[in-house]
C-alpha positions in Angstrom: 203.0 115.8 -111.8 205.4 118.3 -110.1 208.7 118.7 -112.0 211.8 119.3 -109.8 214.0 119.2 -112.9 216.0 122.1 -114.4 214.2 125.4 -115.0 213.5 126.5 -118.5 215.2 129.8 -119.3 211.9 131.8 -119.2 211.0 130.5 -115.7 214.5 131.2 -114.5 214.3 134.8 -115.7 210.8 135.1 -114.2 212.0 133.8 -110.8 214.9 136.4 -110.9 212.5 139.2 -111.8 210.0 138.3 -109.1 212.5 138.0 -106.3 211.6 140.6 -103.8 210.6 141.4 -100.2 209.4 139.0 -97.5 205.8 137.9 -97.2 203.7 140.2 -95.0 201.4 138.8 -92.3 197.7 139.0 -93.0 196.4 141.0 -90.1 192.8 141.3 -88.9 190.9 144.3 -90.4 190.3 147.2 -88.1 186.7 147.9 -87.1 184.7 149.4 -89.9 187.2 148.4 -92.6 186.9 145.4 -95.0 189.5 142.6 -94.8 192.3 142.8 -97.3 191.6 140.5 -100.2 195.2 139.2 -100.4 198.1 139.6 -98.0 201.1 141.8 -98.8 204.1 140.0 -100.2 206.7 142.8 -100.4 207.2 145.9 -102.5 209.5 146.3 -105.6 209.8 149.6 -107.4 208.5 149.6 -110.9 210.1 151.9 -113.6 207.2 152.5 -115.9 207.4 151.2 -119.5 207.3 153.1 -122.8 206.2 151.7 -126.2 205.2 153.0 -129.6 202.6 150.7 -131.0 201.0 148.4 -128.4 201.3 147.3 -124.8 200.0 144.7 -122.3 199.8 145.2 -118.5 198.9 142.3 -116.3 199.6 140.8 -112.9 202.3 138.3 -113.8 205.3 138.4 -116.3 204.4 135.1 -117.9 200.9 136.3 -118.6 202.1 139.6 -120.0 204.5 137.7 -122.3 201.6 135.5 -123.6 199.6 138.6 -124.5 202.6 140.3 -126.0 203.2 137.4 -128.3 199.6 137.6 -129.6 200.0 141.3 -130.3 203.3 140.7 -132.0 201.6 138.2 -134.3 199.1 140.9 -135.3 196.4 139.8 -132.9 193.8 142.1 -131.4 193.5 143.4 -127.8 190.9 140.7 -127.2 193.2 138.0 -128.6 195.8 139.1 -126.1 193.3 139.2 -123.2 192.3 135.6 -123.8 196.0 134.5 -123.8 196.7 136.5 -120.7 193.7 135.2 -118.7 194.5 131.6 -119.5 198.0 132.0 -118.2 196.8 133.8 -115.1 194.5 130.8 -114.4 197.7 128.8 -114.1 200.2 131.2 -112.5 198.0 133.4 -110.4 195.3 130.9 -109.3 194.6 132.7 -106.1 193.1 135.7 -107.9 191.3 134.7 -111.1 190.7 132.0 -113.6 188.3 130.0 -115.7 186.4 129.1 -112.6 185.4 132.8 -112.0 184.0 135.8 -113.7 185.0 139.1 -115.2 184.0 142.6 -116.5 185.5 143.7 -119.8 185.4 147.2 -121.3 186.4 147.2 -125.0 186.9 150.1 -127.4 187.4 149.4 -131.1 188.3 152.9 -132.1 184.7 154.0 -132.4 182.4 152.1 -130.1 182.9 151.2 -126.4 181.2 148.0 -125.2 180.8 146.6 -121.7 180.9 142.8 -121.5 179.4 141.4 -118.2 180.8 137.9 -117.5 179.8 138.1 -113.8 178.9 134.9 -112.1 175.2 134.1 -111.5 173.4 132.5 -108.6 172.1 129.0 -109.2 168.5 128.7 -110.4 167.8 126.7 -107.2 169.1 129.5 -104.9 166.8 131.8 -102.9 167.3 134.8 -100.6 167.9 132.5 -97.6 171.0 130.9 -99.2 173.4 132.1 -96.5 171.1 131.7 -93.5 171.4 128.7 -91.1 168.5 126.5 -89.9 167.7 129.1 -87.2 167.5 131.9 -89.8 170.8 133.4 -88.7 173.6 134.4 -91.2 176.4 132.0 -91.6 179.9 133.2 -90.5 181.6 134.7 -93.5 184.4 132.0 -93.6 181.9 129.2 -93.3 180.0 130.6 -96.3 183.2 131.2 -98.4 184.7 127.8 -97.8 181.6 125.9 -99.0 179.6 124.8 -102.0 177.0 127.5 -101.3 179.4 130.3 -102.3 180.0 129.1 -105.9 178.3 131.0 -108.7 178.1 129.9 -112.4 181.5 130.9 -113.9 181.3 133.5 -116.7 184.8 134.6 -117.8 185.4 131.9 -120.4 182.0 132.4 -122.2 182.5 136.2 -122.0 185.9 136.0 -123.6 184.6 133.6 -126.3 181.8 136.1 -127.3 184.3 139.0 -127.3 186.7 137.0 -129.5 183.9 136.1 -131.9 183.2 139.8 -132.3 186.7 141.3 -132.2 189.3 138.5 -132.4 191.8 138.3 -135.2 193.9 135.2 -134.4 192.4 131.6 -134.3 190.8 130.8 -130.9 193.1 127.7 -130.4 196.3 129.8 -130.9 195.4 131.9 -127.9 195.6 128.8 -125.6 199.0 127.6 -126.6 201.1 129.6 -124.1 199.0 128.5 -121.2 199.0 124.8 -122.4 202.8 124.9 -122.8 203.3 126.3 -119.3 200.8 123.8 -117.8 202.6 120.9 -119.4 206.3 122.1 -119.0 205.9 124.0 -115.7 206.5 127.4 -114.4 208.5 128.7 -111.5 206.6 129.3 -108.3 206.9 133.0 -107.6 207.5 134.7 -104.2 203.9 135.9 -104.1 202.4 132.6 -104.9 204.5 130.9 -102.3 203.7 133.5 -99.7 199.9 133.2 -100.3 200.1 129.4 -100.2 201.8 129.6 -96.9 198.9 131.6 -95.5 196.1 129.4 -96.9 195.6 126.6 -94.5 191.9 126.2 -95.6 193.2 125.4 -99.1 194.7 122.2 -97.8 191.3 120.9 -96.7 190.6 120.2 -100.4 192.5 117.0 -101.2 193.0 118.0 -104.9 194.4 121.4 -104.1 196.5 120.0 -101.2 198.1 117.4 -103.5 198.8 120.0 -106.2 200.2 123.0 -104.2 201.9 121.4 -101.2 204.4 118.7 -100.6 203.7 115.5 -98.6 204.6 117.3 -95.4 202.0 120.0 -96.2 204.6 122.7 -97.0 203.9 125.0 -100.0 206.2 124.5 -102.9 209.2 126.8 -102.5 210.0 129.8 -104.7 211.5 128.6 -108.0 209.9 125.1 -107.8 208.7 124.1 -111.3 205.0 123.4 -111.0 203.1 121.7 -113.7 199.3 121.3 -114.1 198.6 118.4 -116.4 194.9 118.3 -115.6 194.4 122.0 -116.6 196.5 121.4 -119.7 194.0 118.7 -120.9 191.0 121.0 -120.1 192.6 123.9 -122.0 193.3 121.7 -125.0 189.6 120.7 -125.1 188.5 124.3 -124.7 190.9 125.4 -127.5 189.5 122.7 -129.8 185.8 122.8 -128.8 185.2 126.3 -127.4 183.6 127.2 -124.1 181.1 124.3 -124.4 184.0 122.1 -123.2 183.6 123.7 -119.8 179.9 124.4 -119.7 178.8 120.9 -120.8 180.2 117.4 -120.5 182.7 115.9 -118.1 184.2 119.2 -116.9 180.7 120.6 -116.2 179.9 117.4 -114.3 183.1 117.7 -112.3 182.2 121.3 -111.3 178.7 120.4 -110.2 179.9 117.3 -108.3 182.5 119.4 -106.5 179.8 122.0 -105.4 176.9 119.7 -104.6 179.0 117.1 -102.7 180.7 119.5 -100.4 181.0 117.7 -97.0 179.7 120.6 -94.8 177.9 123.1 -96.9 176.8 121.7 -100.3 175.8 124.2 -102.9 173.0 124.3 -105.5 174.8 124.8 -108.8 173.4 122.5 -111.5 174.3 121.4 -115.0 171.4 123.5 -116.3 173.0 126.6 -114.7 176.2 126.0 -116.6 174.6 125.1 -119.9 172.3 128.2 -119.8 174.8 130.8 -118.7 174.5 134.0 -120.8 176.9 136.9 -121.1 175.3 140.3 -120.8 176.6 143.0 -123.3 175.7 146.3 -121.7 176.0 150.0 -122.6 179.0 151.3 -120.6 178.3 153.8 -117.9 180.1 157.0 -118.8 180.5 160.4 -117.1 182.2 163.6 -117.9 184.8 164.9 -115.5 186.7 168.2 -115.6 190.2 168.3 -114.0 190.5 171.9 -112.8 193.8 173.7 -113.3 196.3 173.5 -110.5 199.4 175.6 -109.9 201.8 173.4 -112.0 204.1 170.9 -110.3 207.8 171.3 -111.0 208.5 170.9 -114.7 204.8 171.0 -115.6 203.1 173.6 -117.7 199.4 172.7 -117.9 197.2 175.7 -117.1 193.8 174.8 -118.6 191.1 172.3 -117.4 191.3 168.8 -118.9 187.9 167.5 -119.8 187.6 163.7 -120.1 184.9 161.1 -120.5 185.3 158.2 -118.1 183.6 154.9 -119.1 183.2 151.8 -117.0 180.9 149.0 -116.1 177.3 149.7 -115.1 175.6 147.8 -112.3 176.0 145.1 -111.1 179.4 146.8 -110.8 179.3 149.5 -108.2 182.8 150.8 -109.1 182.1 153.3 -111.9 179.2 154.9 -110.0 181.3 155.1 -106.8 184.3 156.6 -108.5 182.1 159.0 -110.4 180.4 160.1 -107.3 183.6 160.6 -105.4 185.1 162.7 -108.2 181.9 164.6 -108.6 181.6 165.3 -104.9 185.2 166.5 -104.7 184.5 168.9 -107.6 182.2 170.8 -105.3 184.9 171.2 -102.6 188.3 172.9 -102.6 190.0 169.6 -103.4 191.1 170.6 -106.8 193.1 173.5 -105.4 195.1 171.4 -103.0 198.3 170.0 -104.3 200.0 166.8 -102.9 202.8 167.3 -100.4 206.4 166.4 -100.9 207.9 163.8 -98.5 211.0 161.8 -98.3 209.2 159.0 -100.1 207.9 161.3 -102.8 204.5 163.0 -103.3 201.7 162.2 -100.9 198.2 163.6 -100.5 198.0 165.9 -97.5 195.5 165.9 -94.6 193.2 168.7 -96.0 192.7 166.8 -99.3 192.4 163.4 -97.5 189.6 164.8 -95.3 187.6 165.8 -98.3 188.2 162.5 -100.1 187.2 160.5 -97.0 184.0 162.4 -96.6 183.1 162.1 -100.3 183.9 158.3 -100.2 181.6 157.8 -97.1 178.7 159.5 -99.0 179.3 157.4 -102.1 179.5 154.1 -100.2 176.2 155.0 -98.4 174.5 155.3 -101.8 176.2 152.1 -102.9 174.9 150.1 -100.0 171.3 151.2 -100.6 170.9 151.2 -104.4 173.3 149.1 -106.4 172.5 145.6 -107.5 171.9 143.6 -110.6 169.9 145.9 -112.9 167.9 142.9 -114.3 166.4 142.6 -110.8 166.6 146.0 -109.2 165.7 149.2 -111.0 167.9 152.3 -110.9 166.8 155.1 -108.5 165.2 157.6 -110.8 165.1 157.3 -114.6 168.5 155.6 -114.8 171.8 155.1 -112.9 173.0 158.5 -114.0 170.6 160.0 -111.4 173.3 159.1 -108.8 175.8 161.2 -110.9 173.5 164.1 -111.5 175.3 167.5 -111.0 172.6 169.0 -108.8 172.3 165.8 -106.7 176.1 165.7 -106.1 176.2 169.4 -105.3 173.6 169.0 -102.7 175.3 166.0 -101.2 178.7 167.8 -101.2 177.2 170.5 -98.9 177.2 167.8 -96.1 181.0 167.9 -96.2 182.7 170.4 -93.8 185.2 171.7 -96.4 186.5 174.8 -94.7 189.8 175.0 -92.9 189.7 172.6 -89.9 186.3 171.2 -90.9 185.2 168.2 -88.9 184.2 164.7 -89.9 180.4 164.2 -90.5 178.9 162.3 -87.5 176.9 160.2 -90.1 177.1 159.8 -93.8 173.6 159.0 -95.0 172.5 157.7 -98.3 170.9 160.4 -100.6 167.5 160.4 -102.4 167.7 161.5 -106.0 164.9 163.7 -107.1 161.6 161.9 -107.6 162.7 158.6 -106.0 160.4 156.7 -103.7 162.7 154.7 -101.5 161.5 151.5 -100.0 164.7 149.4 -99.7 167.1 148.8 -96.8 170.9 149.4 -97.0 173.1 146.3 -97.2 175.0 145.7 -94.0 178.8 145.8 -94.2 180.4 142.5 -95.0 183.8 141.5 -96.5 184.4 141.5 -100.2 187.6 140.2 -101.8 190.1 140.2 -104.6 190.7 140.1 -108.4 193.3 140.6 -111.2 193.4 143.4 -113.7 194.5 143.5 -117.4 194.9 146.6 -119.6 195.8 146.2 -123.3 196.2 148.5 -126.2 196.8 146.8 -129.6 198.6 148.0 -132.8 195.3 149.0 -134.4 194.2 151.4 -131.7 191.8 149.0 -129.9 191.9 149.2 -126.1 190.5 147.2 -123.3 190.3 147.1 -119.5 189.3 143.8 -117.9 189.0 142.9 -114.3 188.5 139.2 -113.5 188.1 137.3 -110.2 187.4 134.2 -108.2 186.6 136.6 -105.3 188.5 135.6 -102.1 192.1 134.5 -102.4 191.8 130.9 -103.5 188.0 131.4 -104.1 185.9 128.7 -102.4 189.0 126.6 -101.8 187.6 124.0 -104.1 189.7 122.6 -107.0 188.0 121.0 -110.0 189.5 117.8 -111.3 187.8 115.2 -113.6 189.3 112.3 -111.6 191.3 110.8 -114.4 194.6 110.5 -112.4 196.1 113.8 -113.4 197.3 116.4 -110.9 195.8 119.9 -110.7 192.8 121.5 -112.2 191.3 125.0 -111.6 189.8 126.7 -108.6 186.1 127.7 -108.2 184.9 131.1 -107.2 183.1 132.2 -104.0 181.4 135.1 -105.7 178.0 134.5 -104.2 179.3 135.8 -100.9 179.2 139.2 -102.6 175.4 139.1 -102.1 174.0 140.3 -98.8 173.7 137.4 -96.4 170.8 139.1 -94.8 168.0 139.5 -97.4 165.8 141.9 -95.5 165.9 144.5 -92.7 164.3 143.9 -89.3 161.2 145.7 -90.7 161.0 143.4 -93.7 162.3 145.9 -96.3 164.2 144.1 -99.0 168.0 144.6 -99.6 168.7 145.3 -103.2 171.7 143.0 -103.3 170.0 140.0 -101.8 170.3 136.5 -103.4 167.8 135.6 -106.1 167.8 132.8 -108.7 170.2 133.6 -111.6 171.0 137.0 -110.2 174.5 138.5 -110.5 176.0 139.7 -107.2 177.1 143.4 -106.8 180.7 143.9 -107.5 183.4 146.6 -106.9 185.4 145.6 -110.0 186.2 148.9 -111.8 187.8 148.5 -115.2 187.9 151.9 -116.8 188.6 153.5 -120.2 189.2 157.3 -120.3 188.8 159.5 -123.4 189.8 163.1 -124.1 187.0 165.5 -124.8 185.6 166.8 -127.1 187.0 164.6 -129.9 187.0 161.3 -128.0 190.6 160.2 -128.4 191.6 157.3 -126.2 193.6 158.4 -123.2 193.9 155.7 -120.6 193.0 152.1 -119.6 193.3 151.1 -115.9 192.0 149.1 -113.0 193.0 147.1 -109.9 192.3 144.1 -107.7 191.3 144.7 -104.1 187.7 143.9 -103.3 185.8 147.0 -102.1 189.2 148.8 -102.0 189.3 148.7 -105.8 187.2 151.8 -105.9 189.7 153.8 -103.9 192.7 152.4 -105.8 191.2 153.2 -109.2 190.1 156.6 -107.9 193.6 157.4 -106.8 194.9 156.5 -110.3 192.5 158.8 -112.0 192.9 161.7 -109.6 196.7 161.5 -109.8 196.8 161.5 -113.6 194.0 164.0 -114.3 194.5 166.5 -111.5 198.1 166.2 -110.4 199.6 165.6 -113.9 201.3 162.4 -112.8 202.1 159.7 -115.3 200.4 156.3 -114.6 203.4 154.8 -112.9 203.7 157.8 -110.5 200.0 157.7 -109.7 200.0 153.9 -109.1 203.0 154.3 -106.8 201.4 156.9 -104.6 200.6 155.6 -101.1 197.1 154.1 -100.9 194.2 155.5 -98.8 190.5 154.5 -98.3 187.4 155.1 -96.3 184.1 153.1 -96.3 182.1 154.9 -93.7 184.3 154.2 -90.6 188.0 155.0 -90.2 190.3 156.6 -92.7 192.7 153.9 -93.8 196.3 154.9 -94.8 198.9 152.7 -96.2 201.4 151.8 -93.5 204.6 153.8 -93.8 203.3 156.0 -96.6 202.2 159.1 -94.7 203.9 161.5 -92.4 202.9 161.4 -88.7 201.7 165.0 -89.0 199.1 163.9 -91.6 197.7 161.3 -89.2 197.6 163.9 -86.3 195.8 166.4 -88.5 193.1 163.9 -89.6 192.5 162.9 -86.0 192.1 166.6 -85.1 189.3 166.7 -87.7 187.5 163.9 -85.9 188.6 161.0 -88.0 189.7 157.6 -86.6 192.9 156.8 -88.6 194.3 153.3 -89.1 197.6 152.6 -90.8 197.9 149.2 -92.5 199.0 147.3 -95.6 196.8 148.3 -98.5 197.8 145.8 -101.3 196.5 147.2 -104.5 197.5 145.7 -107.9 196.9 148.6 -110.3 197.8 148.2 -113.9 197.4 151.0 -116.4 198.4 152.1 -119.9 198.1 155.7 -121.1 198.7 157.6 -124.4 201.7 159.8 -123.9 203.0 161.9 -126.9 203.0 159.7 -129.9 203.3 156.5 -128.0 202.1 154.6 -124.9 203.3 154.5 -121.3 202.4 151.7 -118.9 202.5 151.3 -115.1 202.3 148.4 -112.8 201.9 148.2 -109.0 205.0 147.9 -106.9 203.0 146.0 -104.4 202.5 143.0 -106.7 204.3 141.1 -109.5 202.8 142.8 -112.5 204.7 144.3 -115.4 204.0 146.0 -118.8 205.5 144.9 -122.1 205.1 146.4 -125.6 206.7 147.5 -128.9 
């Protein structure tokens, strides 16, 4: 039911904390740029947060509070992550939840592991999943808002495995904050209200419409106390029985029924797909990066290079490879000698640096389109994925960039061919890719994690799972299969690496990262962001700002955003001087200014303690002791 009664103290405080700017309209994407995963909903300055022993950074204060309580009780970073994700399922349902998947990087003080909880295609799927009866691709929205787009959820089973290996508190304890909020209610936040107001397709699902909107079809107002009794029952079962409560039995049957009985585009997910889902534990993809010395900014004294080891997810994530390529390409240009400019709004990257960044990004995204897919189905180019980060390979690719004064934009940014590679695939055509939520945690015993989780588009497939027992609510299903290429082959018949195949994991841009100092390997930073394909740029900005410009994580997060995917240079609206736009256009770039709604979260080691940052563009905070 929906509780219009008095607000508990915690939800009153949360509503006050989240009160902010007006909702921004979701505008169409410019030509050559992906759509924004989630609309803007205002900007609120974040102060940065210091702590001594542990810290939690996540996308909603109630989720952060749940993780903080687990750490306060002596729990591990994994314990806190489970509690945070269960609350996010409830309070930030548009972005992530138990109906989706996740990538998790975990460091226990000695070993770093990469947990792949990415969704998988149904066993009945084939490469023609998103083609119509005439062999033409479905429109993107028809594909998203359908049963065809739903992959087997992985986040819950992934967290269960990680907890079994690294948890300290009982599994059931980690669900108590989310169960309490689901039963007693939480205050609808300004961002949740804004995104509900911009989600007419969500109202086509009767379960979601009855849960998130009043009888006139209006989204519940800011401050309304929203309960989710159906989710509370499900979480109680998962707490008592483990992930099997979702992957088998009546919840699994409800998931499959929702997918296969879609009225327009039924999907192919089966009970067998759910029962047989397996988490992949992979070796992290790590690369070394040297931040070259820069004439110190005011008040800074660093004069020597900082060598770091950056670790992230290997494929099917494209994020670590793309960020590593961009940083590696920039290292072969004058970028490290170019300081950010001062403006009325603070530091901003200038046109000379942005030109080099955009060209490096175009080259990285060309490789991404050609090579990156599920490694269980598609081999790496060369002996392993590090061939795309090879120093000689990147040096040769960087020579395509006109890096001198006034250098012009490349007419084309082709994919490269690492040494010894026989290339027979076709690049994936551009298509939209959507949003996520990011969590960074450092616990009191020195364990650290970075986790990015997702249901893909805002509101996923717009399908809410409910067992049909008369209770309101439930959870939303992902549309992650639309991260596959709709077109399986080129006109000549060459296969696209990221085409649909049975039980395959779609390529992702999720980029959770852990950074370590070299040579001794001390933990330095955990970070990541939501944002679909933009994640790569948002996370790259965070790393470059911290490593090269000596910014703290909050300063780096608050820098204006920028991106390029092969087409225009995208600049965050209102973040850059007009002279920067003119200078980029003089170099041959098409420049678009628009909202770029990142949701960066990060925690870094600073002195003898920790310092956390959260994105001013969303509702996230950091909390620690």
